[in-house]
N, C-alpha and C positions, 0 to 999 in steps of 0.2 A: 585418463583419470576415471576412477570408478564412481558411479552415481547411482542413486536409488530412483531418481526421476529422469526420464529421457529429455525433458525440456527444462532449460535453465531459466528461472525467473529471478530477475534482479532489477531494482529501480534504475531508471535512466541516469540518475545522479551518481550511481555507483559504477559508471562505465570504466573508470580508471582504477578501481579497487581490485585487489587480489580476491579471487573467489574460492571458497572452500565449502563443499556441501557437508553438512553435519546432521541433517535430519530430513524426514519425509513425512507427509501426512499432516494432520491437524489435530490439536487437542480438543477441539469443539466439534467440528464436522457436521453442522446442521444448517448452515446458510443455504437457502434454496437456490442461489445462483452459482454456487461453488462446486467444483469437481469433487470435493470431499463431502458433499451433502448427504450421502448415504451412511456416513459415520462408520464406514467399513475400513477406513485407512487411518488408524490411530497414529498419533505422533510417535515416531520411532527414531532413535538416533542411529547414525551410521556406526558400524562396529569400529572400535578404537583402532584396530590394526589397519583398517581401510583408511581411516583419517590420516594415520601416520604415513601410509603408502602415498596418499595424495599430497601430503606435505613434502615428502621426499621428492615427488615429481615437480612440485613448485620450486624446490631448491635447485634441482637439475635444470629447470628452465630459467634459472637465474632471475626469479621474481624480484622486482625492485620496488613494488608499491609499498607505501607505508601504512595504508589503510586496507582492512580486509572486510569483505561482506560475507557473512556466514549464511549460506544457502539453506533454505528449508522453510516450511510453512509458517510457523510461529515459534522461532527458536527460543525466545525469552521464556516460554512456558517451562523449560527445563529448570531444575533446581539451581540456585545461585552457585552452590559449591561446584556443580558440574561445569557451569559456564566459566567460573574462575579457573578451574583446572584446564579447561579447553584453551582459554586465553594464554595460560602459561605454556601449554604444549605448543601452541602456534609460535610463540616467541622463542621457544627453544630451537625451532627449525628456522624461523625467519625473524631474527632479532630486530630488524628494522620496522616491523609492524608495531605501531604504537596506538592504533585505534581500531575499534570493531563496530560494525553496524549489522542490523538484522531486522527481519520482520517480527511483528508482535501484534497481539490483540490487546485492547485496552484492559481487559480483565487479567491478562498476564501481569500487567503493571500493578494492578490493585492487589494481586495475590502476594506481592513482595513488599516487605516493610522498608522503611526509610534507610535503615542500616545496610540492608542487602543492596538496595539501589546505589547507595553511596559507595559501597565497596566495589560494585561492578563499574561504576564511573571511574573510581580511582585506578582500577586495573585495565582501563581502556575502552569501556563501552562509550561510544560517542553518539550514535544516532539510531533511533528506532523508526521503522516505517510501519505505520498503523492505518488500517482500513477503517475509516469512519463510515463509509458507504453513503450515509445520509444523516442529516441533523434532525430529521422528523421522526418522532417517537412511533407514530403509527406505521410508517414505512418500515422502520427497523423491526418492528414486531411482525409485520406481514411477511418479511423475508427470513424470519427466525434468526436474526443476528445474535440474539442473546445478550445484548447490551443496550442500554438506554443512552440518549444524548447526555443526560446528567452524569452517568457513570463514565462515559468517554471523557467528558470535560474534567471530572475529578481525577482520572488517570493522567491526563495531560498536565494538569496543575501539579500533580505529584512529581512528574518528570521535570517540570520547571524548577521545583524546589531542590531536586537532586542534581540539577545542572546537566541533564541529559537532553540532547536535541531530538526533535522528531519531525518526520515528514508525514503528511497525511494524504489520503486518497479518498475520492468519493465517486459514485456511479451516476452518471447522467441517465435519466429515463427510468430510474428505479421506482418512481412513484406512478408510472404509467400516465395516460392522458388526464386522469382526474386529479392527480396530485403533483403535476410537474412544477407548478409555481411554488407549492409548499416545499418540495424537494430542494429547489434552488434557494429560496429565501431562508429556510430553516438551516440548511447546510452552511450557508454563508454566515448565519447568526452564530452557529457553533464555532466556525473559524474565527469570527470576530472576538470570541471570548478566550482564545488561546494564543500561543506564540509559535506557530509552525515555521520551520526553515524552508519547507516546500509544500506545495499543494499540487496533487496530480488528479486529473479528471479523466475518466474513460466512459465509454458508452456501453450501456447494458446490452449484453449479447448472450443469448441462451447457449449454454454448453451442452453437448450431447449427454443424455442420461440424467440430467438434473431435474429437480422438481419444477424449476422455472421453465425449462423447455416443454415439459409435459403440460404445464399450465397454459403456455402459449398455444400449443397444438390443440388444446381443448377449447380455446377461445376465452379462457378465464382471465387472461392477462394480455393486454394489447401493447405491443412495442411502439415507441414513438418513431416517427419518420426522421430522416437525417435533418430536415429543415426544423422540425420540432425540437430536436436535440440541440441544434444551434441556438434556438431561442431560449432554451433552458440554460445553456451555458452562458449566454449573454446576461440573463437575469442574475445568475450566480455571481458572475464577475462584477456586475454593477453593484451587487449587494454586499460585496466584501469591502469593509471599511479600511481604516488605517490600522494595520496590524502593528504590534509592538516592535517588530524587527523586519528587515527586508526578507521577502519570501519569494522563492522561485515558483512561478505558476507554470505547470507542465501540462499541456493539452495536446500532446503529439502521439498519444497511444494509437496503435494500429486500428482500434475499433472506431476512432473518431474520423468523421468525414473531412474535417479541417484541422490541419496541424498548426498549433500556435504554442508559443512559449515565451516567457519573459520574466522580468523581476518586478514584483509589486513593492511599493506603489509606482515606481518609476515608469514602467511600461504599460500601466493599466489602460490608459486612454488609447494607446496604439493597439492593444489586444482587442479592446471594445470595437474600435474602428474596423478591424479585420473581420470580426464576427458580424458586424452590421453590414459590411459589404458582401459577405458570403450569404447572408439572409436575403439581401436584395437581388443577388445574382446566384441563386443556388445551382450547384453542380449536380450532375446526375447522381442520384442516391447510390451510395456504395462504391462509387468510382475509385475512391482512394483507399478503400479498405483491403486489408490483407486477410490472412487466416485468422478469423475471429474466434476460433476455438482456443487460441493460445494467449489469452489475456489473463 
């Protein structure tokens, strides 16, 4: 199958979905921790003929999944008309596909009106995966996220009205040693105001060539230790209240020193107990981490 990116990124909850790459790059490209921080890889769509070739390959492989995850940085940034045509194209090859999910930025949502979101929902858009990163305004500004907590909440409320589900992710350690408590509590406060179907947490890891890596090298930003990250994750989890619906908490990213996952609120106390035990008996830092450049 032809791809624009060598590494496939897809949320853990999409493990059983059919995968189809439709884009590469990012429409924003300024977040200091991201591989696209140089803004030199604009969002670009896969050529239509290549998408068709890849769909034919899925047909030949007798793909049976009924949900498809559209691979790419923030696919929702494309015009609604293109996305609707894409949905129709996929179904012409794989008629059993009845729902689609993809990555998105909060501002991608805000750039679409209610009718456009309603139409996308009616034609199969099921779940968007959105990087909140942090619920603290100062932290988001410092990493050049380009979105405020209020704008993120507004976008998520818009999705609620359109009936579109969303999974959220945030980055442990993004506030450094001075703002780790605010990062945890403010991010939890944001989660408490919305209705995610999943929450995924990962540990801040400098990617080669990013402004974050340069800042760490110069001593301008200090990374938290594995033990400090566990304490931040514990505070985050404790601060998440009773969400409107069941929510899967996923803390098993390769960057995390402790792998945990469960459903909130049912498994909250169990997850807290695991974090407390890990803090009492810390493992050797980095012992469970894999290739941290691939998060």
